[in-house]
PyMOL Python script that loads the backbone (N, CA, C, O; Angstrom):
from pymol import cmd

cmd.read_pdbstr("""\
ATOM      1  N   MET A   1      12.996   5.743   3.315  1.00  0.00           N
ATOM      2  CA  MET A   1      13.971   5.982   4.352  1.00  0.00           C
ATOM      3  C   MET A   1      13.766   7.351   5.009  1.00  0.00           C
ATOM      4  O   MET A   1      13.928   7.498   6.220  1.00  0.00           O
ATOM      5  N   ARG A   2      13.414   8.331   4.210  1.00  0.00           N
ATOM      6  CA  ARG A   2      13.315   9.689   4.731  1.00  0.00           C
ATOM      7  C   ARG A   2      12.154   9.866   5.701  1.00  0.00           C
ATOM      8  O   ARG A   2      12.155  10.808   6.494  1.00  0.00           O
ATOM      9  N   GLU A   3      11.159   8.973   5.652  1.00  0.00           N
ATOM     10  CA  GLU A   3      10.024   9.111   6.556  1.00  0.00           C
ATOM     11  C   GLU A   3      10.299   8.506   7.932  1.00  0.00           C
ATOM     12  O   GLU A   3       9.476   8.640   8.838  1.00  0.00           O
ATOM     13  N   LEU A   4      11.441   7.846   8.099  1.00  0.00           N
ATOM     14  CA  LEU A   4      11.810   7.265   9.390  1.00  0.00           C
ATOM     15  C   LEU A   4      12.432   8.327  10.285  1.00  0.00           C
ATOM     16  O   LEU A   4      13.120   9.230   9.809  1.00  0.00           O
ATOM     17  N   ASN A   5      12.179   8.209  11.598  1.00  0.00           N
ATOM     18  CA  ASN A   5      12.840   9.143  12.513  1.00  0.00           C
ATOM     19  C   ASN A   5      14.257   8.644  12.815  1.00  0.00           C
ATOM     20  O   ASN A   5      14.659   7.581  12.343  1.00  0.00           O
ATOM     21  N   ASP A   6      14.995   9.404  13.591  1.00  0.00           N
ATOM     22  CA  ASP A   6      16.413   9.101  13.817  1.00  0.00           C
ATOM     23  C   ASP A   6      16.630   7.743  14.489  1.00  0.00           C
ATOM     24  O   ASP A   6      17.538   7.001  14.113  1.00  0.00           O
ATOM     25  N   GLU A   7      15.793   7.417  15.486  1.00  0.00           N
ATOM     26  CA  GLU A   7      15.958   6.141  16.184  1.00  0.00           C
ATOM     27  C   GLU A   7      15.697   4.968  15.245  1.00  0.00           C
ATOM     28  O   GLU A   7      16.402   3.960  15.287  1.00  0.00           O
ATOM     29  N   GLU A   8      14.679   5.107  14.400  1.00  0.00           N
ATOM     30  CA  GLU A   8      14.370   4.035  13.456  1.00  0.00           C
ATOM     31  C   GLU A   8      15.484   3.869  12.429  1.00  0.00           C
ATOM     32  O   GLU A   8      15.778   2.752  12.004  1.00  0.00           O
ATOM     33  N   LEU A   9      16.103   4.980  12.029  1.00  0.00           N
ATOM     34  CA  LEU A   9      17.225   4.903  11.089  1.00  0.00           C
ATOM     35  C   LEU A   9      18.399   4.156  11.706  1.00  0.00           C
ATOM     36  O   LEU A   9      19.023   3.320  11.053  1.00  0.00           O
ATOM     37  N   VAL A  10      18.698   4.458  12.960  1.00  0.00           N
ATOM     38  CA  VAL A  10      19.809   3.785  13.641  1.00  0.00           C
ATOM     39  C   VAL A  10      19.512   2.292  13.766  1.00  0.00           C
ATOM     40  O   VAL A  10      20.395   1.457  13.571  1.00  0.00           O
ATOM     41  N   LEU A  11      18.267   1.964  14.091  1.00  0.00           N
ATOM     42  CA  LEU A  11      17.878   0.558  14.200  1.00  0.00           C
ATOM     43  C   LEU A  11      17.997  -0.141  12.847  1.00  0.00           C
ATOM     44  O   LEU A  11      18.522  -1.251  12.765  1.00  0.00           O
ATOM     45  N   ARG A  12      17.514   0.501  11.798  1.00  0.00           N
ATOM     46  CA  ARG A  12      17.586  -0.075  10.447  1.00  0.00           C
ATOM     47  C   ARG A  12      19.043  -0.251  10.025  1.00  0.00           C
ATOM     48  O   ARG A  12      19.387  -1.244   9.383  1.00  0.00           O
ATOM     49  N   LEU A  13      19.911   0.717  10.385  1.00  0.00           N
ATOM     50  CA  LEU A  13      21.334   0.622  10.057  1.00  0.00           C
ATOM     51  C   LEU A  13      21.967  -0.571  10.763  1.00  0.00           C
ATOM     52  O   LEU A  13      22.730  -1.323  10.155  1.00  0.00           O
ATOM     53  N   ARG A  14      21.655  -0.744  12.029  1.00  0.00           N
ATOM     54  CA  ARG A  14      22.209  -1.862  12.792  1.00  0.00           C
ATOM     55  C   ARG A  14      21.775  -3.200  12.182  1.00  0.00           C
ATOM     56  O   ARG A  14      22.580  -4.120  12.046  1.00  0.00           O
ATOM     57  N   GLU A  15      20.494  -3.293  11.819  1.00  0.00           N
ATOM     58  CA  GLU A  15      19.991  -4.532  11.217  1.00  0.00           C
ATOM     59  C   GLU A  15      20.668  -4.810   9.875  1.00  0.00           C
ATOM     60  O   GLU A  15      21.012  -5.952   9.571  1.00  0.00           O
ATOM     61  N   ALA A  16      20.854  -3.763   9.080  1.00  0.00           N
ATOM     62  CA  ALA A  16      21.480  -3.933   7.767  1.00  0.00           C
ATOM     63  C   ALA A  16      22.933  -4.366   7.911  1.00  0.00           C
ATOM     64  O   ALA A  16      23.411  -5.202   7.145  1.00  0.00           O
ATOM     65  N   LYS A  17      23.634  -3.805   8.884  1.00  0.00           N
ATOM     66  CA  LYS A  17      25.029  -4.193   9.091  1.00  0.00           C
ATOM     67  C   LYS A  17      25.137  -5.642   9.553  1.00  0.00           C
ATOM     68  O   LYS A  17      26.046  -6.365   9.144  1.00  0.00           O
ATOM     69  N   GLU A  18      24.201  -6.064  10.412  1.00  0.00           N
ATOM     70  CA  GLU A  18      24.198  -7.461  10.847  1.00  0.00           C
ATOM     71  C   GLU A  18      23.943  -8.394   9.667  1.00  0.00           C
ATOM     72  O   GLU A  18      24.595  -9.428   9.526  1.00  0.00           O
ATOM     73  N   GLU A  19      22.982  -8.012   8.818  1.00  0.00           N
ATOM     74  CA  GLU A  19      22.687  -8.845   7.655  1.00  0.00           C
ATOM     75  C   GLU A  19      23.872  -8.887   6.696  1.00  0.00           C
ATOM     76  O   GLU A  19      24.165  -9.934   6.119  1.00  0.00           O
ATOM     77  N   LEU A  20      24.554  -7.757   6.523  1.00  0.00           N
ATOM     78  CA  LEU A  20      25.733  -7.717   5.665  1.00  0.00           C
ATOM     79  C   LEU A  20      26.816  -8.647   6.206  1.00  0.00           C
ATOM     80  O   LEU A  20      27.461  -9.365   5.442  1.00  0.00           O
ATOM     81  N   PHE A  21      27.013  -8.632   7.514  1.00  0.00           N
ATOM     82  CA  PHE A  21      27.989  -9.522   8.137  1.00  0.00           C
ATOM     83  C   PHE A  21      27.634 -10.980   7.856  1.00  0.00           C
ATOM     84  O   PHE A  21      28.491 -11.777   7.476  1.00  0.00           O
ATOM     85  N   ASN A  22      26.358 -11.316   8.047  1.00  0.00           N
ATOM     86  CA  ASN A  22      25.927 -12.700   7.816  1.00  0.00           C
ATOM     87  C   ASN A  22      26.074 -13.100   6.351  1.00  0.00           C
ATOM     88  O   ASN A  22      26.476 -14.224   6.049  1.00  0.00           O
ATOM     89  N   LEU A  23      25.751 -12.182   5.444  1.00  0.00           N
ATOM     90  CA  LEU A  23      25.884 -12.489   4.022  1.00  0.00           C
ATOM     91  C   LEU A  23      27.342 -12.683   3.627  1.00  0.00           C
ATOM     92  O   LEU A  23      27.660 -13.560   2.823  1.00  0.00           O
ATOM     93  N   ARG A  24      28.220 -11.875   4.185  1.00  0.00           N
ATOM     94  CA  ARG A  24      29.649 -12.046   3.891  1.00  0.00           C
ATOM     95  C   ARG A  24      30.150 -13.383   4.418  1.00  0.00           C
ATOM     96  O   ARG A  24      30.973 -14.045   3.786  1.00  0.00           O
ATOM     97  N   PHE A  25      29.649 -13.766   5.574  1.00  0.00           N
ATOM     98  CA  PHE A  25      30.022 -15.056   6.144  1.00  0.00           C
ATOM     99  C   PHE A  25      29.538 -16.185   5.240  1.00  0.00           C
ATOM    100  O   PHE A  25      30.274 -17.138   4.983  1.00  0.00           O
ATOM    101  N   GLN A  26      28.292 -16.079   4.757  1.00  0.00           N
ATOM    102  CA  GLN A  26      27.760 -17.086   3.838  1.00  0.00           C
ATOM    103  C   GLN A  26      28.573 -17.142   2.553  1.00  0.00           C
ATOM    104  O   GLN A  26      28.820 -18.220   2.013  1.00  0.00           O
ATOM    105  N   MET A  27      28.986 -15.982   2.070  1.00  0.00           N
ATOM    106  CA  MET A  27      29.768 -15.931   0.838  1.00  0.00           C
ATOM    107  C   MET A  27      31.115 -16.633   1.031  1.00  0.00           C
ATOM    108  O   MET A  27      31.579 -17.355   0.149  1.00  0.00           O
ATOM    109  N   ALA A  28      31.728 -16.417   2.176  1.00  0.00           N
ATOM    110  CA  ALA A  28      33.032 -17.016   2.443  1.00  0.00           C
ATOM    111  C   ALA A  28      32.936 -18.534   2.569  1.00  0.00           C
ATOM    112  O   ALA A  28      33.870 -19.251   2.209  1.00  0.00           O
ATOM    113  N   THR A  29      31.807 -19.019   3.082  1.00  0.00           N
ATOM    114  CA  THR A  29      31.651 -20.461   3.257  1.00  0.00           C
ATOM    115  C   THR A  29      30.996 -21.131   2.057  1.00  0.00           C
ATOM    116  O   THR A  29      30.820 -22.350   2.047  1.00  0.00           O
ATOM    117  N   GLY A  30      30.633 -20.345   1.046  1.00  0.00           N
ATOM    118  CA  GLY A  30      30.047 -20.904  -0.166  1.00  0.00           C
ATOM    119  C   GLY A  30      28.579 -21.258  -0.055  1.00  0.00           C
ATOM    120  O   GLY A  30      28.077 -22.031  -0.871  1.00  0.00           O
ATOM    121  N   GLN A  31      27.876 -20.718   0.927  1.00  0.00           N
ATOM    122  CA  GLN A  31      26.468 -21.042   1.133  1.00  0.00           C
ATOM    123  C   GLN A  31      25.530 -19.980   0.560  1.00  0.00           C
ATOM    124  O   GLN A  31      24.313 -20.092   0.708  1.00  0.00           O
ATOM    125  N   MET A  32      26.066 -18.975  -0.077  1.00  0.00           N
ATOM    126  CA  MET A  32      25.246 -17.863  -0.539  1.00  0.00           C
ATOM    127  C   MET A  32      24.487 -18.234  -1.809  1.00  0.00           C
ATOM    128  O   MET A  32      25.071 -18.731  -2.772  1.00  0.00           O
ATOM    129  N   ASP A  33      23.158 -17.982  -1.798  1.00  0.00           N
ATOM    130  CA  ASP A  33      22.342 -18.295  -2.965  1.00  0.00           C
ATOM    131  C   ASP A  33      22.159 -17.054  -3.843  1.00  0.00           C
ATOM    132  O   ASP A  33      22.204 -17.145  -5.070  1.00  0.00           O
ATOM    133  N   ASN A  34      21.955 -15.898  -3.212  1.00  0.00           N
ATOM    134  CA  ASN A  34      21.602 -14.688  -3.942  1.00  0.00           C
ATOM    135  C   ASN A  34      22.718 -13.649  -3.790  1.00  0.00           C
ATOM    136  O   ASN A  34      22.779 -12.940  -2.786  1.00  0.00           O
ATOM    137  N   ASN A  35      23.593 -13.564  -4.787  1.00  0.00           N
ATOM    138  CA  ASN A  35      24.693 -12.603  -4.719  1.00  0.00           C
ATOM    139  C   ASN A  35      24.202 -11.164  -4.796  1.00  0.00           C
ATOM    140  O   ASN A  35      24.861 -10.257  -4.286  1.00  0.00           O
ATOM    141  N   ARG A  36      23.071 -10.948  -5.417  1.00  0.00           N
ATOM    142  CA  ARG A  36      22.510  -9.605  -5.572  1.00  0.00           C
ATOM    143  C   ARG A  36      22.143  -9.002  -4.215  1.00  0.00           C
ATOM    144  O   ARG A  36      22.217  -7.787  -4.036  1.00  0.00           O
ATOM    145  N   ARG A  37      21.753  -9.836  -3.271  1.00  0.00           N
ATOM    146  CA  ARG A  37      21.329  -9.358  -1.946  1.00  0.00           C
ATOM    147  C   ARG A  37      22.461  -8.603  -1.249  1.00  0.00           C
ATOM    148  O   ARG A  37      22.209  -7.615  -0.559  1.00  0.00           O
ATOM    149  N   LEU A  38      23.681  -9.049  -1.418  1.00  0.00           N
ATOM    150  CA  LEU A  38      24.835  -8.386  -0.814  1.00  0.00           C
ATOM    151  C   LEU A  38      24.932  -6.944  -1.299  1.00  0.00           C
ATOM    152  O   LEU A  38      25.144  -6.028  -0.505  1.00  0.00           O
ATOM    153  N   ARG A  39      24.779  -6.750  -2.592  1.00  0.00           N
ATOM    154  CA  ARG A  39      24.849  -5.407  -3.164  1.00  0.00           C
ATOM    155  C   ARG A  39      23.678  -4.538  -2.690  1.00  0.00           C
ATOM    156  O   ARG A  39      23.855  -3.354  -2.405  1.00  0.00           O
ATOM    157  N   MET A  40      22.491  -5.129  -2.608  1.00  0.00           N
ATOM    158  CA  MET A  40      21.318  -4.376  -2.169  1.00  0.00           C
ATOM    159  C   MET A  40      21.486  -3.878  -0.736  1.00  0.00           C
ATOM    160  O   MET A  40      21.122  -2.744  -0.427  1.00  0.00           O
ATOM    161  N   ILE A  41      22.028  -4.709   0.127  1.00  0.00           N
ATOM    162  CA  ILE A  41      22.232  -4.319   1.524  1.00  0.00           C
ATOM    163  C   ILE A  41      23.257  -3.196   1.615  1.00  0.00           C
ATOM    164  O   ILE A  41      23.074  -2.254   2.386  1.00  0.00           O
ATOM    165  N   ARG A  42      24.336  -3.283   0.835  1.00  0.00           N
ATOM    166  CA  ARG A  42      25.338  -2.214   0.842  1.00  0.00           C
ATOM    167  C   ARG A  42      24.730  -0.895   0.385  1.00  0.00           C
ATOM    168  O   ARG A  42      25.047   0.158   0.937  1.00  0.00           O
ATOM    169  N   HIS A  43      23.870  -0.942  -0.606  1.00  0.00           N
ATOM    170  CA  HIS A  43      23.211   0.274  -1.092  1.00  0.00           C
ATOM    171  C   HIS A  43      22.252   0.830  -0.038  1.00  0.00           C
ATOM    172  O   HIS A  43      22.152   2.046   0.130  1.00  0.00           O
ATOM    173  N   ASP A  44      21.549  -0.050   0.670  1.00  0.00           N
ATOM    174  CA  ASP A  44      20.654   0.402   1.737  1.00  0.00           C
ATOM    175  C   ASP A  44      21.436   1.103   2.843  1.00  0.00           C
ATOM    176  O   ASP A  44      21.002   2.132   3.361  1.00  0.00           O
ATOM    177  N   ILE A  45      22.582   0.545   3.201  1.00  0.00           N
ATOM    178  CA  ILE A  45      23.423   1.162   4.231  1.00  0.00           C
ATOM    179  C   ILE A  45      23.870   2.545   3.773  1.00  0.00           C
ATOM    180  O   ILE A  45      23.860   3.490   4.562  1.00  0.00           O
ATOM    181  N   ALA A  46      24.257   2.670   2.521  1.00  0.00           N
ATOM    182  CA  ALA A  46      24.668   3.972   1.986  1.00  0.00           C
ATOM    183  C   ALA A  46      23.507   4.962   2.009  1.00  0.00           C
ATOM    184  O   ALA A  46      23.704   6.136   2.321  1.00  0.00           O
ATOM    185  N   ARG A  47      22.301   4.501   1.682  1.00  0.00           N
ATOM    186  CA  ARG A  47      21.130   5.385   1.719  1.00  0.00           C
ATOM    187  C   ARG A  47      20.863   5.883   3.136  1.00  0.00           C
ATOM    188  O   ARG A  47      20.553   7.056   3.340  1.00  0.00           O
ATOM    189  N   ILE A  48      20.984   4.990   4.106  1.00  0.00           N
ATOM    190  CA  ILE A  48      20.750   5.369   5.500  1.00  0.00           C
ATOM    191  C   ILE A  48      21.772   6.411   5.934  1.00  0.00           C
ATOM    192  O   ILE A  48      21.411   7.419   6.541  1.00  0.00           O
ATOM    193  N   TYR A  49      23.053   6.172   5.625  1.00  0.00           N
ATOM    194  CA  TYR A  49      24.084   7.147   5.969  1.00  0.00           C
ATOM    195  C   TYR A  49      23.836   8.489   5.287  1.00  0.00           C
ATOM    196  O   TYR A  49      24.098   9.538   5.876  1.00  0.00           O
ATOM    197  N   THR A  50      23.335   8.467   4.058  1.00  0.00           N
ATOM    198  CA  THR A  50      23.054   9.706   3.334  1.00  0.00           C
ATOM    199  C   THR A  50      21.955  10.497   4.027  1.00  0.00           C
ATOM    200  O   THR A  50      22.089  11.707   4.210  1.00  0.00           O
ATOM    201  N   VAL A  51      20.877   9.837   4.412  1.00  0.00           N
ATOM    202  CA  VAL A  51      19.773  10.520   5.092  1.00  0.00           C
ATOM    203  C   VAL A  51      20.245  11.082   6.427  1.00  0.00           C
ATOM    204  O   VAL A  51      19.892  12.205   6.789  1.00  0.00           O
ATOM    205  N   MET A  52      21.044  10.304   7.163  1.00  0.00           N
ATOM    206  CA  MET A  52      21.548  10.776   8.453  1.00  0.00           C
ATOM    207  C   MET A  52      22.436  12.005   8.269  1.00  0.00           C
ATOM    208  O   MET A  52      22.358  12.948   9.055  1.00  0.00           O
ATOM    209  N   ARG A  53      23.268  12.000   7.252  1.00  0.00           N
ATOM    210  CA  ARG A  53      24.162  13.135   6.993  1.00  0.00           C
ATOM    211  C   ARG A  53      23.375  14.370   6.554  1.00  0.00           C
ATOM    212  O   ARG A  53      23.702  15.487   6.954  1.00  0.00           O
ATOM    213  N   GLU A  54      22.344  14.177   5.740  1.00  0.00           N
ATOM    214  CA  GLU A  54      21.509  15.304   5.325  1.00  0.00           C
ATOM    215  C   GLU A  54      20.863  15.970   6.532  1.00  0.00           C
ATOM    216  O   GLU A  54      20.803  17.197   6.613  1.00  0.00           O
ATOM    217  N   ARG A  55      20.387  15.169   7.459  1.00  0.00           N
ATOM    218  CA  ARG A  55      19.767  15.727   8.669  1.00  0.00           C
ATOM    219  C   ARG A  55      20.800  16.437   9.527  1.00  0.00           C
ATOM    220  O   ARG A  55      20.515  17.479  10.119  1.00  0.00           O
ATOM    221  N   GLU A  56      21.993  15.877   9.593  1.00  0.00           N
ATOM    222  CA  GLU A  56      23.070  16.496  10.368  1.00  0.00           C
ATOM    223  C   GLU A  56      23.421  17.868   9.806  1.00  0.00           C
ATOM    224  O   GLU A  56      23.695  18.800  10.562  1.00  0.00           O
ATOM    225  N   LEU A  57      23.413  17.993   8.483  1.00  0.00           N
ATOM    226  CA  LEU A  57      23.749  19.261   7.837  1.00  0.00           C
ATOM    227  C   LEU A  57      22.558  20.200   7.736  1.00  0.00           C
ATOM    228  O   LEU A  57      22.712  21.354   7.336  1.00  0.00           O
ATOM    229  N   GLY A  58      21.378  19.722   8.092  1.00  0.00           N
ATOM    230  CA  GLY A  58      20.188  20.552   8.023  1.00  0.00           C
ATOM    231  C   GLY A  58      19.578  20.625   6.643  1.00  0.00           C
ATOM    232  O   GLY A  58      18.764  21.511   6.382  1.00  0.00           O
ATOM    233  N   LEU A  59      19.944  19.721   5.748  1.00  0.00           N
ATOM    234  CA  LEU A  59      19.398  19.721   4.395  1.00  0.00           C
ATOM    235  C   LEU A  59      18.011  19.095   4.345  1.00  0.00           C
ATOM    236  O   LEU A  59      17.236  19.371   3.429  1.00  0.00           O
ATOM    237  N   SER A  60      17.697  18.258   5.318  1.00  0.00           N
ATOM    238  CA  SER A  60      16.356  17.689   5.423  1.00  0.00           C
ATOM    239  C   SER A  60      16.044  17.536   6.907  1.00  0.00           C
ATOM    240  O   SER A  60      16.945  17.556   7.744  1.00  0.00           O
ATOM    241  N   VAL A  61      14.778  17.385   7.221  1.00  0.00           N
ATOM    242  CA  VAL A  61      14.366  17.241   8.613  1.00  0.00           C
ATOM    243  C   VAL A  61      13.715  15.883   8.799  1.00  0.00           C
ATOM    244  O   VAL A  61      13.162  15.308   7.862  1.00  0.00           O
ATOM    245  N   SER A  62      13.790  15.382  10.017  1.00  0.00           N
ATOM    246  CA  SER A  62      13.139  14.117  10.318  1.00  0.00           C
ATOM    247  C   SER A  62      11.644  14.366  10.460  1.00  0.00           C
ATOM    248  O   SER A  62      11.235  15.507  10.676  1.00  0.00           O
ATOM    249  N   PRO A  63      10.831  13.345  10.346  1.00  0.00           N
ATOM    250  CA  PRO A  63       9.380  13.523  10.454  1.00  0.00           C
ATOM    251  C   PRO A  63       8.955  14.111  11.796  1.00  0.00           C
ATOM    252  O   PRO A  63       7.894  14.729  11.887  1.00  0.00           O
ATOM    253  N   ASP A  64       9.764  13.929  12.837  1.00  0.00           N
ATOM    254  CA  ASP A  64       9.447  14.480  14.153  1.00  0.00           C
ATOM    255  C   ASP A  64       9.578  15.994  14.181  1.00  0.00           C
ATOM    256  O   ASP A  64       8.934  16.658  14.995  1.00  0.00           O
ATOM    257  N   GLU A  65      10.406  16.548  13.299  1.00  0.00           N
ATOM    258  CA  GLU A  65      10.723  17.969  13.334  1.00  0.00           C
ATOM    259  C   GLU A  65       9.983  18.784  12.279  1.00  0.00           C
ATOM    260  O   GLU A  65      10.381  19.912  11.988  1.00  0.00           O
ATOM    261  N   VAL A  66       8.921  18.241  11.706  1.00  0.00           N
ATOM    262  CA  VAL A  66       8.171  18.964  10.680  1.00  0.00           C
ATOM    263  C   VAL A  66       7.529  20.186  11.323  1.00  0.00           C
ATOM    264  O   VAL A  66       6.867  20.057  12.353  1.00  0.00           O
ATOM    265  N   PRO A  67       7.709  21.378  10.736  1.00  0.00           N
ATOM    266  CA  PRO A  67       7.137  22.584  11.325  1.00  0.00           C
ATOM    267  C   PRO A  67       5.617  22.501  11.385  1.00  0.00           C
ATOM    268  O   PRO A  67       4.971  22.135  10.403  1.00  0.00           O
ATOM    269  N   SER A  68       5.050  22.842  12.538  1.00  0.00           N
ATOM    270  CA  SER A  68       3.603  22.740  12.712  1.00  0.00           C
ATOM    271  C   SER A  68       2.878  23.957  12.174  1.00  0.00           C
ATOM    272  O   SER A  68       1.668  23.898  11.951  1.00  0.00           O
ATOM    273  N   GLY A  69       3.577  25.055  11.960  1.00  0.00           N
ATOM    274  CA  GLY A  69       2.948  26.295  11.533  1.00  0.00           C
ATOM    275  C   GLY A  69       2.992  26.521  10.043  1.00  0.00           C
ATOM    276  O   GLY A  69       3.085  27.668   9.606  1.00  0.00           O
ATOM    277  N   GLU A  70       2.928  25.474   9.247  1.00  0.00           N
ATOM    278  CA  GLU A  70       2.953  25.662   7.798  1.00  0.00           C
ATOM    279  C   GLU A  70       1.697  26.396   7.366  1.00  0.00           C
ATOM    280  O   GLU A  70       0.589  26.022   7.750  1.00  0.00           O
ATOM    281  N   GLY A  71       1.867  27.443   6.566  1.00  0.00           N
ATOM    282  CA  GLY A  71       0.744  28.205   6.069  1.00  0.00           C
ATOM    283  C   GLY A  71       0.319  29.339   6.981  1.00  0.00           C
ATOM    284  O   GLY A  71      -0.429  30.214   6.546  1.00  0.00           O
ATOM    285  N   ALA A  72       0.758  29.360   8.207  1.00  0.00           N
ATOM    286  CA  ALA A  72       0.406  30.442   9.137  1.00  0.00           C
ATOM    287  C   ALA A  72       1.328  31.621   8.890  1.00  0.00           C
ATOM    288  O   ALA A  72       2.530  31.450   8.687  1.00  0.00           O
ATOM    289  N   ALA A  73       0.763  32.811   8.909  1.00  0.00           N
ATOM    290  CA  ALA A  73       1.565  34.000   8.612  1.00  0.00           C
ATOM    291  C   ALA A  73       2.124  34.643   9.829  1.00  0.00           C
ATOM    292  O   ALA A  73       2.820  35.654   9.729  1.00  0.00           O
TER     293      ALA A  73
END
""", "prot")
cmd.dss("prot")
cmd.show_as("cartoon", "prot")
cmd.util.cbc("prot")
cmd.orient("prot")
């Protein structure tokens, strides 16, 4: 997740939320085969939010913002 840039994170978040919606719908109608998938998607969403918050606070940087002058004095 951390190697994705901000736009890719937003896209991945949107896809995960859509899948979560569909899985909840399947669960309500009794068509769900894999209950574990619901939990995995929720954890992925939490991971994405965590990475986004870390970048917002400056605790980590996106791959686009990697300093180019590493090692230069």
